[in-house]
N, C-alpha and C positions, 0 to 999 in steps of 0.2 A: 809901340814898336811893331814893325811889319811881321806878319805871320808867314814864315818861310816853309812851314811843314808841307810835305809832299809824299806821294806814294810811289813806290817802285814795285810793280807787281802788287802783292798784298802787304808789302812791308811799309809801315809808316815811318817816315824819316823826319827829323827835326828841321832839316834844311836839304836843299838839292845838291849839296857839294859832296861828291864821293872822291875819296883818295883811291886812285886807280892802282891795279896790281903792278908792281914793279919794284924799283929799288927803294921806294919810300915805304914799302910794306914787306920787305924780305927778312927782317929780323924783329925780335921782340922789342928792342930798344927803338927801332924806327917806327914800329906800330904805336908804341907809347907816345912818341913825339907827335905823331899824327893825331892820336886820341886827345892830347892836350889842346889841340887847336879846334876841337868841337866840330868836325865834319858831320855830315848826315850819316855816312857809313864809311867803312874802310874795307877795301877789297884786298884780301891777302894775295901774296905773290902766287902766280899761276904755277901749278905743278901737275905731275902725272902719278899714277899708282906705280909702286916700285917695279912690278913685273914689266911694265911698259917703258918706264924711264930707263931701265937697264938696257933696253933695245937701242937707245940713242947714245948713252954715255955709260962708261964703265964706273960703277960705284967704288968708292974707296972704303966704305963700311956700309952696313945695311941702311938703305934709305938716304945715304949721304953722297953727294955728288960734287965734283969740282966746279968752281965758278967758271962759267963761260964768259970770256971777255966781251964787253959790250962792243957791238959793231953797228955802224949805220949803213944802210943799204938804200939804193934807189931801185925801185921796181916800177912796174907799169904805172903810168900816170904820175911819175915823179913823186911817189909816196916814199917818205923816208921814215925808217923805224929803227928802234934800238933792239938788238938781239941779245937776249940773256935769259937763262932759266933759273928757277929756284935751286938752291943747293940741297933742299930737302924734298923727299918724296911726299906724296899725299898722306901716306900712313903716319909719317912724322908730324906733318901739319895737323892731321886729325887728333893725334895724341896731344900736341901742344894746345890746340884749340879747346879740347875737353878740359885740360888742366888750368888754362889761363883765361878763358872767356870772361869770367866774372871780374877780372881785374880792370876791364875796359868799360867805359860808359857808352862808347860808340858801338853800334851794331857792326859785327864782323861778317863779311861775305866771303865765302870760299870761291876761288877761281880754279877751275879744273880743265884740263885738256886730256886727250887720249889719242892713241894710235889705232883704236878699234871701237866699234859701237859698244861691245861688251865692257870695255874699259871705261867708256864714258858713263855708262849706267852704274857700274861699280863705284866709280869715283864720286859721282853725285850722291849716291846713297850713303857712302862712307862719311862724307863731309856733313850731310844733313844729320846723321846719327851722332856726329861729334859736337853738334850744336851750332853750326853755321846758321845765321839768320836768313841767308839766301844763298843760292848757288849761281855762279856765273860759269857758263860753258864757253870756253874758247873754241869757236867753230872754225875760224879761218886764221891761220898763222902763215905769213909769207916767208918764214925762215927757210932758207934753201935746204937745210938738213932734214926738214920734215916733209918735203915734197913726195917722198916715196910712200908716205902713209896717208891714205884717203881721209881719215877722220881727224888727223892732226893739222893738215894743211889743206883743208877741204875747200879749195878754191872753186870746186864744182858744187853748186848749191844742192844737187841731187844727193850728195853724201851727208848733208845736214838734215834732210827732211825726216829720216827715220829715227834719228837720235833724240829729238826733243820729246816726242810722246813716250818713248821708252824710259827716259830719265824721269819724266814727270810721273808716270805710272809707278815706277819703282820707288820713288821717294814717297809718294802718297800712300802706297801700300805698306811701307816700312814703318811709318810713324803715325799715320792717320792725319797728318797735317794737310791742309788744303791751301792752295795758292794759285797764282797764275804765272805763266811764263811770259816774259817780256823780251821781245827780240830787240837787240840794240843796233846801233849804227852799222850799216853795211852787212848785217848778218854776222857780226863778229862775236856775238855772245847772246846768252839768254840769262835772265834773272828770274828765279823763282823764290818768292818770299815765303817764310813760315807764317802761319796764322795761329 
C-alpha cells in the first residue's frame, strides 16, 4: 500500500486530505461523519472570540449566533465563495474541543479569525490551550460585511504581517509547544502544528 503520510507544519498526518472549515465541520454530528472517512485532519468551522463576534452579529445567547444564510458572490477575478459563519463563538468551540477531542481519531485543527490583532492572538492561544492540534488563521475573507475590519478582511497584506509572529509567540509561550507556521494558498491562512 502507498504511504500517504505528510507533514503540515510540524503536524504529522496519515494522509494529505483535510476537511476544510465549513458546513462539513460546523456540528458534532458532521465532524463525526468526516472522522469516519479517515481524512488526514479536520479543520473546525471558522469563528471569532465572543467579544469580536458580537461586533458583527447580535447573539441570541452567550456565544450563540443565528445562522447566516449561505450566499455566493463574485468578486475580483471571478472568485466565487460561500458566505456563512459558525453559530458558535470560539469560547464555545474551545469548550467543545476540550470535552470532545478524545472521541475523534482524526486530528482536529481550529480555524480562527478576528477583527483585531489582539483578538487574533487571544483566539489562537485559546484554541491551542483547548487542545487543537494546529491553528488555522483566516487572514483574508472577502465577505462584504467584514471589509470595515482590517484584520478580518485583510485584503491588504500589510495587515497580516504583524499577526503571525504575535500568534506564534503567544502560543509557544503559553504551552511550551514548538512548531512552525505554514502559509497557505494566497495568504488565506496559516497552520501551526503542535509538537
